[in-house]
Structures are given as C-alpha cells and as structure tokens.
C-alpha positions as CSV (number, residue, x, y, z in Angstrom):
1,M,-93.6,-0.2,20.3
2,N,-93.0,3.3,21.4
3,T,-96.7,4.8,21.2
4,R,-97.5,8.6,21.1
5,R,-100.0,10.9,20.4
6,H,-100.7,13.1,18.3
7,I,-102.7,15.7,16.4
8,I,-102.9,14.9,12.6
9,T,-103.9,17.9,11.0
10,A,-105.0,19.4,7.5
11,A,-103.2,22.5,7.4
12,A,-100.7,21.4,4.6
13,A,-103.7,20.5,3.0
14,A,-105.1,23.9,3.2
15,A,-101.7,25.5,1.8
16,V,-101.8,23.3,-1.2
17,I,-105.5,24.7,-2.1
18,G,-104.5,27.9,-1.4
19,L,-102.1,27.7,-4.1
20,T,-104.5,26.8,-6.9
21,A,-108.0,28.7,-5.7
22,P,-108.7,31.8,-4.6
23,L,-109.1,32.2,-0.5
24,S,-112.3,33.2,0.8
25,A,-113.9,33.6,4.2
26,Q,-115.2,30.6,3.9
27,E,-112.3,28.7,4.0
28,T,-111.6,28.2,7.4
29,L,-110.1,25.7,10.0
30,Q,-111.3,22.3,10.2
31,G,-109.6,19.5,12.4
32,E,-109.9,16.4,14.1
33,V,-107.8,14.8,16.9
34,T,-106.6,11.3,15.9
35,V,-104.8,9.1,17.6
36,E,-102.7,6.6,15.6
37,R,-99.9,4.4,15.1
38,S,-98.1,4.6,11.5
39,I,-95.9,2.2,10.2
40,E,-92.5,2.3,8.8
41,P,-92.6,5.0,5.9
42,V,-93.4,3.7,2.7
43,E,-94.2,5.3,-0.6
44,R,-96.6,3.6,-2.8
45,D,-97.9,4.5,-6.0
46,A,-101.4,4.1,-5.7
47,T,-104.2,4.6,-3.1
48,P,-107.7,3.5,-3.6
49,L,-109.4,6.0,-1.9
50,A,-109.1,8.3,-4.9
51,L,-110.3,5.7,-7.0
52,L,-113.9,5.3,-5.2
53,P,-116.7,4.9,-6.3
54,R,-115.5,6.1,-9.7
55,V,-111.9,4.3,-10.0
56,E,-109.5,7.3,-11.1
57,L,-106.1,6.5,-10.4
58,P,-104.5,9.6,-9.0
59,R,-100.9,10.9,-10.9
60,V,-98.7,10.2,-8.1
61,S,-95.5,9.9,-8.9
62,S,-92.6,7.1,-7.7
63,P,-90.6,8.4,-4.9
64,Q,-88.4,10.8,-6.5
65,L,-86.5,11.1,-3.4
66,D,-87.0,14.9,-3.0
67,Y,-88.1,15.6,0.9
68,S,-90.9,18.3,1.2
69,R,-89.7,21.5,2.9
70,L,-93.1,22.8,3.4
71,G,-94.4,23.5,6.5
72,V,-93.1,21.2,9.7
73,R,-92.0,17.8,8.8
74,S,-93.4,14.7,10.6
75,R,-91.1,13.1,12.8
76,V,-90.8,9.4,12.3
77,I,-90.1,7.7,15.2
78,P,-89.7,3.9,13.9
79,T,-91.1,2.2,17.3
80,A,-90.4,-1.3,16.1
81,G,-90.3,-0.5,12.7
82,F,-93.5,1.6,12.5
83,A,-93.0,5.7,11.6
84,E,-95.2,7.9,13.8
85,P,-95.9,11.5,12.9
86,A,-95.4,14.4,15.5
87,M,-95.4,17.9,16.1
88,R,-98.3,18.4,13.4
89,P,-99.8,22.2,13.1
90,L,-103.2,23.5,13.1
91,P,-106.0,21.1,12.1
92,M,-108.6,22.8,9.8
93,L,-112.0,23.4,12.1
94,A,-114.6,22.5,9.9
95,Q,-117.3,25.3,11.4
96,A,-117.2,29.1,9.7
97,D,-117.8,30.2,13.2
98,R,-114.9,28.4,15.0
99,R,-111.4,29.5,14.0
100,G,-109.1,27.8,17.1
101,Y,-108.8,24.9,19.1
102,I,-107.2,23.4,22.4
103,S,-106.9,19.5,22.8
104,L,-105.0,17.4,25.4
105,E,-104.6,14.2,26.3
106,A,-102.9,12.4,29.0
107,G,-102.0,9.0,30.0
108,A,-100.7,6.3,31.6
109,P,-98.5,3.9,32.8
110,L,-96.2,7.0,33.2
111,I,-96.5,10.6,32.1
112,D,-97.6,10.8,28.9
113,A,-99.5,13.9,27.7
114,S,-100.0,16.0,24.1
115,L,-101.4,19.4,24.2
116,S,-102.1,21.3,21.4
117,A,-103.5,24.5,20.3
118,G,-104.4,26.7,17.3
119,Y,-106.0,30.0,16.0
120,Q,-106.8,31.2,12.5
121,A,-105.6,34.8,13.6
122,V,-106.3,36.2,10.3
123,A,-109.8,34.9,8.1
124,T,-110.3,37.3,5.2
125,E,-111.1,36.9,1.1
126,K,-107.5,37.0,0.4
127,T,-105.4,36.2,3.6
128,R,-105.2,33.5,5.7
129,L,-102.8,33.3,8.6
130,N,-102.8,30.0,10.9
131,L,-101.1,29.9,14.4
132,W,-100.5,26.8,16.0
133,L,-98.4,24.8,19.2
134,Q,-97.9,21.8,20.2
135,Y,-96.4,19.5,23.3
136,D,-95.9,16.1,23.3
137,T,-94.2,14.1,26.2
138,E,-93.5,10.3,26.6
139,N,-92.0,8.7,29.3
140,Y,-92.0,5.1,30.3
141,R,-89.9,2.1,32.1
142,R,-89.0,-0.9,29.9
143,A,-86.3,-3.9,29.9
144,T,-84.6,-5.3,27.1
145,P,-87.0,-7.8,25.4
146,G,-86.5,-11.5,25.5
147,V,-83.1,-11.1,28.4
148,D,-84.7,-12.1,31.5
149,D,-82.2,-10.7,33.8
150,S,-82.2,-7.3,31.6
151,E,-82.2,-3.7,33.6
152,S,-85.2,-2.2,33.6
153,R,-84.3,1.6,32.3
154,Y,-86.3,5.0,31.7
155,W,-86.6,5.9,28.4
156,R,-87.9,9.7,28.1
157,D,-89.0,11.8,25.1
158,H,-90.0,15.4,25.0
159,D,-90.8,17.6,21.9
160,I,-92.3,21.2,21.6
161,A,-93.3,22.8,18.5
162,A,-95.0,26.0,17.2
163,G,-95.7,27.4,14.0
164,A,-97.3,30.2,11.6
165,W,-98.7,29.9,7.8
166,L,-99.6,32.5,5.7
167,L,-101.5,32.3,2.4
168,Q,-102.1,34.9,0.6
169,D,-104.1,35.4,-2.8
170,L,-102.3,38.2,-4.9
171,G,-105.1,38.5,-7.1
172,N,-103.4,38.5,-11.1
173,K,-100.2,37.7,-9.9
174,G,-101.0,34.6,-8.1
175,H,-100.9,33.0,-4.6
176,L,-98.0,33.2,-1.9
177,N,-97.9,30.4,0.8
178,V,-95.1,31.4,3.6
179,S,-94.5,29.3,6.6
180,A,-92.1,28.7,9.5
181,S,-91.6,26.2,12.0
182,Y,-89.7,25.4,15.0
183,H,-89.3,22.1,16.7
184,F,-87.3,21.3,20.0
185,A,-87.0,17.7,20.8
186,H,-84.9,16.5,23.8
187,T,-84.1,12.5,24.3
188,N,-82.5,10.7,26.7
189,G,-80.4,7.2,25.9
190,Y,-77.3,4.7,27.5
191,L,-73.9,5.0,26.8
192,N,-72.0,1.8,28.4
193,G,-74.4,1.6,30.9
194,A,-74.5,5.6,31.7
195,G,-77.5,7.8,30.9
196,Y,-77.2,10.6,28.1
197,W,-79.6,13.2,26.7
198,V,-79.4,15.3,23.7
199,N,-81.4,18.3,22.5
200,T,-81.9,18.7,18.5
201,N,-83.2,22.0,17.1
202,D,-85.3,21.9,13.8
203,A,-86.2,25.5,12.0
204,R,-87.9,25.6,8.7
205,L,-88.9,28.6,6.6
206,S,-90.7,28.1,3.1
207,A,-92.0,30.3,0.6
208,L,-93.6,29.2,-2.3
209,W,-95.1,31.4,-5.2
210,S,-97.6,30.4,-8.1
211,R,-99.5,31.8,-10.8
212,R,-101.7,29.8,-12.7
213,R,-103.8,30.7,-15.9
214,E,-105.5,29.4,-18.5
215,G,-102.6,27.5,-20.9
216,W,-99.6,27.8,-18.4
217,S,-98.7,28.0,-15.2
218,L,-95.6,28.9,-13.0
219,E,-94.2,28.1,-9.8
220,G,-90.8,29.6,-7.8
221,G,-90.0,28.9,-4.1
222,L,-87.5,28.9,-2.1
223,D,-86.7,26.6,1.6
224,Y,-84.3,26.9,4.1
225,G,-83.5,24.0,7.0
226,Y,-81.7,23.6,9.8
227,F,-81.2,21.0,12.0
228,G,-78.9,21.0,14.9
229,Y,-77.8,18.8,17.9
230,N,-76.7,20.4,21.0
231,S,-76.1,19.9,24.6
232,I,-74.8,16.6,24.2
233,G,-74.5,14.6,27.3
234,I,-71.9,12.2,25.6
235,P,-68.5,13.1,26.3
236,Q,-66.0,14.3,23.5
237,M,-68.6,14.1,20.6
238,K,-69.8,17.7,18.9
239,G,-73.0,17.4,17.6
240,A,-73.1,17.8,14.2
241,R,-75.2,20.8,12.8
242,Q,-76.4,21.2,8.9
243,S,-78.2,24.1,6.9
244,D,-80.3,22.9,3.8
245,I,-81.2,25.7,1.4
246,R,-83.2,24.5,-2.0
247,L,-84.6,26.8,-4.6
248,R,-87.3,24.9,-7.0
249,G,-89.3,26.4,-10.1
250,M,-91.4,24.9,-12.5
251,G,-93.0,25.9,-15.5
252,E,-96.1,24.1,-17.8
253,L,-97.2,25.4,-21.1
254,A,-100.5,23.6,-22.5
255,F,-100.5,22.5,-26.0
256,G,-104.1,22.0,-26.3
257,D,-107.3,20.6,-24.3
258,I,-105.2,17.3,-23.6
259,S,-101.7,17.5,-23.5
260,W,-99.2,19.6,-21.5
261,G,-95.5,20.4,-21.4
262,G,-93.3,21.5,-18.8
263,V,-89.9,21.7,-16.9
264,E,-89.2,21.4,-12.9
265,I,-85.7,22.6,-11.6
266,N,-84.6,22.4,-8.1
267,L,-81.4,23.4,-6.8
268,E,-80.4,21.9,-3.3
269,I,-77.5,22.6,-1.0
270,L,-76.5,21.2,1.8
271,H,-73.9,22.7,4.5
272,T,-72.4,20.5,7.2
273,G,-70.2,21.6,9.9
274,D,-67.6,19.7,11.2
275,H,-68.9,15.9,11.9
276,L,-67.9,12.3,12.3
277,T,-68.1,9.3,9.8
278,P,-68.2,5.8,10.4
279,D,-65.2,3.9,9.8
280,Y,-66.2,0.3,9.6
281,L,-62.7,-0.9,8.9
282,L,-61.5,0.4,12.3
283,D,-64.6,-0.2,14.0
284,T,-64.7,3.7,15.2
285,W,-65.6,7.1,13.7
286,K,-63.5,9.6,12.1
287,H,-63.6,13.3,12.0
288,E,-64.3,15.4,8.9
289,G,-64.1,19.2,8.3
290,A,-67.3,21.0,6.8
291,T,-68.7,19.9,3.9
292,T,-70.7,21.9,1.1
293,P,-72.1,18.9,-1.6
294,G,-75.3,20.0,-4.0
295,V,-77.5,18.6,-6.6
296,L,-79.4,20.7,-9.6
297,T,-82.0,18.9,-10.8
298,I,-83.8,19.2,-14.2
299,T,-86.6,16.9,-15.0
300,P,-88.8,18.0,-18.3
301,Y,-91.9,16.1,-18.9
302,Y,-94.8,15.6,-21.0
303,R,-98.3,15.5,-20.0
304,L,-101.2,14.0,-21.7
305,R,-105.0,13.2,-20.3
306,H,-107.2,11.3,-23.0
307,G,-110.5,10.4,-21.5
308,S,-109.6,7.2,-19.6
309,F,-106.0,7.4,-20.2
310,S,-103.0,9.9,-18.4
311,L,-99.5,9.9,-18.6
312,S,-96.8,11.6,-17.3
313,A,-93.4,11.2,-18.9
314,G,-89.8,12.5,-18.9
315,P,-86.0,12.5,-17.6
316,R,-84.8,13.1,-14.3
317,L,-81.4,14.8,-14.7
318,D,-79.5,15.0,-11.9
319,I,-75.7,17.1,-11.7
320,S,-74.0,16.8,-8.3
321,F,-70.9,18.8,-7.0
322,K,-68.9,17.7,-4.4
323,A,-71.1,14.8,-3.9
324,G,-69.1,11.6,-6.1
325,K,-70.3,11.2,-9.4
326,A,-71.7,14.3,-11.0
327,I,-74.0,13.3,-13.6
328,H,-77.2,10.7,-13.0
329,V,-80.0,10.0,-15.3
330,A,-83.5,8.3,-14.5
331,P,-86.8,7.9,-15.9
332,R,-89.9,9.8,-14.3
333,V,-93.0,8.0,-15.7
334,D,-96.5,7.5,-14.8
335,I,-98.9,5.8,-16.7
336,G,-103.0,5.3,-15.8
337,W,-105.5,3.7,-17.5
338,T,-109.2,3.8,-16.1
339,P,-111.4,1.5,-18.8
340,V,-114.4,1.0,-17.0
341,T,-115.6,2.7,-13.6
342,W,-114.8,0.2,-11.0
343,F,-111.1,-0.7,-12.3
344,A,-107.7,1.0,-13.0
345,L,-104.2,-0.3,-13.5
346,D,-101.1,2.1,-12.8
347,L,-97.5,1.9,-13.7
348,S,-94.9,4.2,-12.6
349,A,-91.1,4.3,-12.7
350,G,-88.8,6.5,-11.1
351,G,-85.5,7.4,-9.5
352,G,-82.6,10.1,-8.7
353,E,-79.9,11.4,-6.6
354,H,-81.2,11.7,-2.9
355,V,-80.0,13.7,-0.4
356,N,-79.5,12.8,3.0
357,T,-80.3,15.5,5.5
358,L,-79.9,15.2,9.1
359,S,-83.5,16.2,9.8
360,S,-84.4,13.3,7.0
361,L,-82.4,10.7,9.0
362,A,-84.2,11.9,12.3
363,E,-87.1,11.0,10.9
364,V,-86.3,7.4,10.4
365,A,-85.0,6.7,13.8
366,R,-85.4,9.2,16.9
367,R,-81.9,7.7,19.0
368,T,-79.3,8.3,16.4
369,V,-75.1,9.1,16.7
370,P,-75.6,12.6,17.1
371,G,-72.1,13.7,15.8
372,L,-72.7,11.5,12.5
373,A,-73.1,13.1,9.1
374,Y,-73.6,11.4,5.7
375,G,-73.1,11.7,1.8
376,F,-75.7,11.2,-0.7
377,S,-77.6,8.6,-1.7
378,H,-78.9,6.9,-5.7
379,I,-81.8,5.7,-6.9
380,P,-80.7,4.3,-10.7
381,L,-84.6,2.3,-10.8
382,T,-87.9,1.9,-9.1
383,V,-90.7,0.2,-11.0
384,D,-94.2,-0.1,-9.7
385,A,-97.6,-1.3,-11.0
386,S,-100.9,-1.3,-9.3
387,A,-104.7,-2.7,-10.4
388,L,-107.6,-1.5,-8.4
389,F,-111.0,-2.6,-8.5
390,G,-114.4,-1.9,-6.7
391,S,-116.6,0.5,-5.0
392,K,-116.7,2.9,-2.7
393,H,-120.4,1.5,-1.3
394,A,-119.4,-1.9,-1.7
395,L,-115.8,-4.2,-1.8
396,W,-112.6,-2.7,-3.0
397,G,-109.3,-4.7,-3.7
398,R,-105.8,-3.8,-4.9
399,I,-102.9,-6.0,-6.1
400,F,-99.0,-4.2,-6.2
401,G,-96.2,-4.7,-6.4
402,G,-92.8,-3.2,-7.6
403,W,-88.5,-3.5,-7.9
404,A,-86.4,-1.1,-6.7
405,R,-82.5,-0.7,-6.4
406,A,-80.7,1.8,-4.3
407,N,-77.0,2.6,-4.2
408,S,-75.4,3.9,-1.4
409,W,-78.9,4.0,0.5
410,L,-78.7,4.7,4.1
411,M,-79.7,1.5,6.1
412,P,-79.2,1.1,10.2
413,A,-76.5,-0.1,11.9
414,L,-74.9,-0.3,15.5
415,P,-72.5,2.1,16.5
416,A,-69.2,1.4,17.6
417,P,-69.2,1.8,21.2
418,A,-72.4,0.5,23.3
419,M,-75.0,2.7,22.6
420,T,-78.8,3.0,22.6
421,A,-79.0,4.6,19.1
422,I,-77.9,3.7,15.7
423,Q,-75.7,5.1,12.9
424,F,-76.6,4.6,9.4
425,S,-74.6,2.4,6.7
426,P,-74.5,2.9,2.9
427,T,-75.2,-0.2,1.3
428,D,-76.3,-1.4,-2.1
429,I,-79.9,-2.8,-2.3
430,K,-82.5,-4.0,-4.2
431,G,-85.6,-6.1,-4.5
432,F,-88.7,-7.2,-5.0
433,H,-91.9,-6.0,-3.1
434,G,-95.7,-6.9,-3.4
435,G,-99.0,-7.4,-1.8
436,V,-102.4,-7.2,-1.8
437,E,-105.2,-4.5,0.0
438,A,-108.7,-5.2,0.4
439,G,-111.7,-3.1,2.1
440,W,-115.5,-3.4,3.0
441,S,-118.0,-0.3,3.7
442,W,-121.5,-0.8,5.3
443,R,-123.7,1.6,4.7
444,G,-121.6,4.1,6.8
445,L,-122.0,2.3,9.9
446,A,-118.7,0.2,9.8
447,S,-115.5,-0.5,7.6
448,I,-112.9,-2.4,7.6
449,T,-109.7,-2.5,5.4
450,A,-106.7,-5.0,5.6
451,S,-103.5,-5.4,3.7
452,W,-100.6,-7.9,3.3
453,E,-97.1,-7.1,2.0
454,A,-93.8,-9.0,1.3
455,A,-90.3,-8.0,0.3
456,Q,-87.0,-9.9,-0.6
457,S,-84.9,-9.8,2.4
458,G,-81.2,-11.0,2.5
459,R,-77.6,-9.8,1.6
460,G,-77.8,-7.0,-1.1
461,K,-81.5,-7.9,-1.3
462,G,-84.4,-5.7,0.7
463,Y,-87.1,-2.8,-0.1
464,Y,-84.8,0.3,0.4
465,L,-87.7,2.1,2.4
466,W,-88.8,-0.6,4.8
467,H,-85.4,0.3,7.0
468,D,-86.0,-2.3,9.6
469,R,-85.9,-5.0,6.8
470,A,-89.2,-6.5,7.5
471,R,-90.0,-9.0,5.0
472,H,-93.9,-9.5,5.8
473,V,-96.0,-6.6,6.9
474,V,-99.8,-7.0,7.7
475,S,-102.1,-3.5,8.5
476,V,-106.0,-4.4,9.5
477,D,-108.0,-1.3,10.3
478,L,-111.9,-1.3,11.7
479,N,-114.4,1.6,12.1
480,V,-117.7,1.2,13.8
481,R,-120.0,4.1,14.4
482,P,-123.1,1.7,16.0
483,I,-124.7,5.1,17.5
484,K,-124.2,8.8,16.1
485,P,-121.9,10.4,18.6
486,L,-119.5,7.2,19.4
487,S,-116.9,6.0,16.6
488,V,-114.7,3.2,17.1
489,D,-111.5,2.3,15.5
490,V,-109.0,-1.1,16.1
491,S,-106.0,-1.5,14.4
492,W,-103.8,-4.1,14.1
493,R,-100.3,-3.8,13.0
494,L,-97.6,-6.5,12.5
495,R,-93.9,-6.4,10.9
496,A,-92.5,-9.7,10.8
497,Q,-88.6,-11.0,10.3
498,R,-87.3,-7.4,11.1
499,S,-83.4,-7.2,11.6
500,I,-80.8,-4.6,11.7
501,V,-77.6,-5.5,9.5
502,T,-73.8,-4.0,10.5
503,P,-71.0,-4.5,8.4
504,V,-68.0,-5.2,9.5
505,W,-64.3,-5.6,7.8
506,F,-61.1,-7.8,8.7
507,E,-57.6,-7.6,7.5
508,T,-56.4,-10.7,6.6
509,P,-53.0,-11.4,4.9
510,E,-54.8,-11.5,1.2
511,G,-56.3,-8.1,2.4
512,V,-59.5,-6.8,3.6
513,T,-62.4,-9.1,4.1
514,A,-66.2,-8.0,4.3
515,D,-68.7,-9.6,6.8
516,E,-71.8,-8.2,8.1
517,Y,-73.6,-9.8,11.6
518,T,-77.1,-9.1,12.0
519,V,-79.2,-7.9,15.2
520,N,-82.8,-9.6,15.1
521,L,-85.4,-7.2,16.2
522,R,-88.2,-9.3,16.6
523,N,-91.7,-9.4,15.7
524,S,-93.4,-6.4,16.2
525,S,-97.3,-6.9,16.8
526,D,-99.5,-3.4,18.0
527,L,-103.1,-3.6,18.3
528,S,-104.6,-0.3,19.3
529,A,-108.2,1.3,19.9
530,R,-109.4,4.6,20.0
531,A,-113.2,5.7,20.9
532,V,-114.4,8.9,20.4
533,W,-117.6,10.4,21.8
534,T,-119.2,13.7,20.1
535,F,-121.0,15.7,22.5
536,S,-121.3,18.8,20.3
537,P,-119.6,20.2,17.4
538,A,-117.4,22.0,19.6
539,L,-116.5,19.6,22.0
540,D,-115.6,15.5,21.9
541,V,-113.7,13.3,24.2
542,S,-111.4,10.2,23.5
543,L,-110.3,7.0,25.4
544,S,-107.6,4.9,23.4
545,A,-104.9,1.9,24.2
546,T,-102.0,1.2,22.5
547,N,-99.9,-1.9,22.2
548,I,-102.8,-3.5,23.9
549,L,-101.4,-7.0,23.5
550,G,-98.1,-5.8,25.7
551,R,-95.4,-7.5,22.7
552,G,-92.2,-6.8,23.6
553,C,-89.4,-6.1,20.7
554,Y,-86.8,-3.7,19.7
555,Q,-87.5,0.1,17.8
556,L,-85.4,0.5,14.8
557,D,-82.8,2.1,17.2
558,T,-82.4,-1.2,19.0
559,T,-84.2,0.7,22.3
560,P,-87.0,-1.5,23.9
561,M,-90.8,-0.6,22.7
562,R,-92.9,0.4,25.3
563,S,-96.0,-1.7,26.8
564,V,-99.5,-0.9,26.9
565,A,-100.6,2.7,27.5
566,I,-103.8,4.3,28.2
567,L,-104.9,7.8,27.3
568,A,-107.9,9.9,27.5
569,G,-108.1,13.2,26.0
570,A,-110.7,16.1,25.2
571,T,-111.0,18.5,22.2
572,Y,-112.8,21.8,22.2
573,K,-112.9,24.4,19.3
574,F,-113.8,27.9,19.9
C-alpha cells in the first residue's frame, strides 16, 4: 500500500468558524503533525464523536455529491483501496504566542520526506491571514505482487503546494472567507514496459460571504478551479485540461424558535478542452472536442428542531444542460432523534447529479489516463440509518447500514494499452452496505475503536463509494498515553475481496454482446504505528512505521503497494 506522511491541519475548521463568529486575537493557529493511513473515501451520515457524552446526533446530510471548492482539496491516493489526504494547509497552533510552525519528516527504505511550514501573517480582532507551504515526496521500488519473476520497478511521486486563507470580519455586513491554493504533482508510470511521467497543475480560488442575524441568514460564494495534465511523456497523447466554475447561494428564514425554511441554489459549469473518451467496443479511445456542460441545483428545505427531535427535509431539483437528461429530482432528508442522553437514531435520504471533474477523479486514483475526461453521473437515491449508544468515558457503539443506487457512476477500469494507470467506466451500481462500530476509553490513558463494514459485490452490485469493490472493511485504532510526554498510536486497516471490473463488448452475428473481466487487487492489510514525544509546547518528535506486515497487493491504479516504511520527524512551533 502506498504510504505517505502528511501534515493534518485544521485551517478549514477555522475558516468555518470565521463565518459564524466574530474574529478575535485569541483565535490563533493551532496544529499537530499526524501520520495516518486513510481508507477509500466513505461518506457516512453520522459519527459517534459528536454524540458523546450526550448523544446528540449531528445533522449530517446524505452524500449530495457536490465537492467542496473551499481551500485545498485532498488528493486521495487509493493505495490498495485506501484514500490518503495530502497537501494540507497551515495547521492551527494552540498557543496564542505561537503563530507559525515548521515540520519535517523523512524516512526509508528510499527517499521519503515531507516538509511543511506555515505562518499566521495577520492576526487582528477582525482579520486573520494564514499562509502555508508543503512538499511531499515518495520513492520506492517494488515488483508486481504474486508474480515470482516480475520486474522490480521504481515508483516516484512528488507534490508541492502553497496557499493562503483570508478571514475577514465585516462587522454588520457579515464575514468574508477567501482562499487560494496551487498544487503541482509529478508522477511516473509505465506504458508497454517503457517509463513515462505526468505533471498536473491544480489551482483553486474560493470566496464566500455570509451574514447571520436573529431570524435569518444569507450566504453567497464563487469558486473557480483549474486542473490540467501537461508535459506528458506518452506519445501522441495530449493531456486533458478543465475549468470548473461554481456559483452558490443560500437563504434561511426563521418561522419561530424551533423551525426554519430556506433554499440553496448552486450553478456549476464545467469547461473541458479537447480530450479523449473510452470506447470499449473498439477497445480504444476516441477524440472529443471541447465541451461545456453544467447543472443548476435548487434545494428548498424545511428545518425543525424540537427537544430531542430534529428534521431537515426538502426536494433537490437538478437541471442539467448539455449533459443528457435535463431534469432530475431527488430527496434530501435528515431525521434525528435522541430520546435519552446515551442513545440516538438517525435516518437520511439523498441523491442528485454529480459533476465528474478531473480534480475529483484524481482524488480517487493518482495514476489515471491523463487524456481522458468524462460526463456526469446521477444518484437516484441513497438511504442510510444508524443507531448510536454509549458514554464518552466508557463504552460506545454504533450500528449502521444503507442502500444506494448510482447511474453512470465512474468505476475504475483497465485502459486499452498496457499502462500502469486506470480509466473510468460509467457503471450502474446498487446495493446494501452496513456494519458495526464500537469504542472504549479508559481514564484518558488509553482508547480503542474498532469497526467492521460489509457491502454487496457482483455484477451491477456494490457500494458505489467503494471504488475497489471491497466486500469487507475492518478498522482498528488504539491510542495509549502511558506517560504525559508520550503518545502511541497503532492502527490496522483491512479491505478484503477487492477488484477492478472492466467492461468489454463483442460483435456477433446476432449483434453486440456485453461482457466484463475482473482483476483481483488482492486483500490489503496495513498495520501502522506512530509514537510522539512532546518535549515542550513548542517542540515534539515522532517515529512511525507503515505497512509493518509488508503485505503485497495492488493500489487502485493497479500499481504495487510499497513495502514497510519507517519515518522520523519533528515539529517546531514559533
């Protein structure tokens, strides 16, 4: 599994806070350096953390399929089905007298390193400006798993990103949140045994204004994103380039002390230059000219909160242009009930049109065919429910499950040439998923969380958010703090029965016959550990190891996962 070290930050949280409360000099940066292994992105409708010690179900809506354009987007690297965030902005620093940080982490067996730095350039009562910079590199050598005579190859990834956040209190005129970022990535691969490389440029600009008063609230925002492949070392292929523009607004009016009505309006326009699209019938790619589809989304809603009961409901209307069917309607419903302090129920339903940007697909898999671009997907319906119980200082548990259907959902498939990359295949997929989760904490000295989730798998069946089509996902996290300066974290992630399905069509005398073939990605099993020693509020050091078991499997892009890696690092806050 591809392992990475990242600086996990809370700048995005500060941005949200800045929209809802006046800025003050006390709201300074805070941060920590964390090495983690994340899993394939899975959107769930509830989390136990917000329910403890009093179980108060958060109002988390079902996947609405609108990717946020605020700040720097996570680059998801599904290493053996896992999703891995990268290029995070300036962490928040807890101490009021510390406005900046610098962090370095490096390790073996080859050159692996992560350098991050940030500074709060302006920190006044009404203005906060955060600047950040991060560089990550990962290099390893690995043969194809399960093949005795497979040639060992080098795999290289380089990322550099920079950005800025401006949070401005406008007094009686509201709050302004502006962010800008740039991310450059360099990745290698192999085509018919010969090496190639791809550069990507990802630039984001976002501005959001909000104003809240007793009885009403307003929001308005503009987001612009550019994503493009260039300098491609692939003969006769031009990288796809894309611009994404989004206008969004929201208004809400109180009907009393317990109920509100509102409407959300979003307009997203996606311009893609000349590009390729997959042609599975001919087992090749076909050329497409420039396209500019878009979708207008209107969501009126009613919101109620009375005692232990909460409700948010309304229809979601999607009006598409230059993107197939013009009109789609889906529900957006969230119901929560907390009858006692240790128990809560949640039910949600959602759906909607999904814009498949190149940026969002790069979050699913790092190595994709760089000349391809894709159309929209549609989610007719997702339904999820969960029950939570327990206490923060003892034992808590959660039972959850749901059903979802996705049409033309982009699932990974193998490209026509022998290439260490994937393309995406529009797939109609539906199925159930569900599982259990539990946790225990003891006196602030130790805590453990474990979960198991399963999903249907087969032709046309599966959980659409699991791009590796796993049938079982197991997660265990243990934290121990034996003495005050030392914190030790151990985690294990298992994704079982993973695969990639590629559609094929055959011409016969009776017509065209559809079929598919499956590539086994092998089970991924990642055991990782991390220890942090805090010398002072300003300095801590860390030692971590990933893929300790050394298990071999495939990443989602069919490249081999890396072997065990050991990294040491330090963070200084100033």
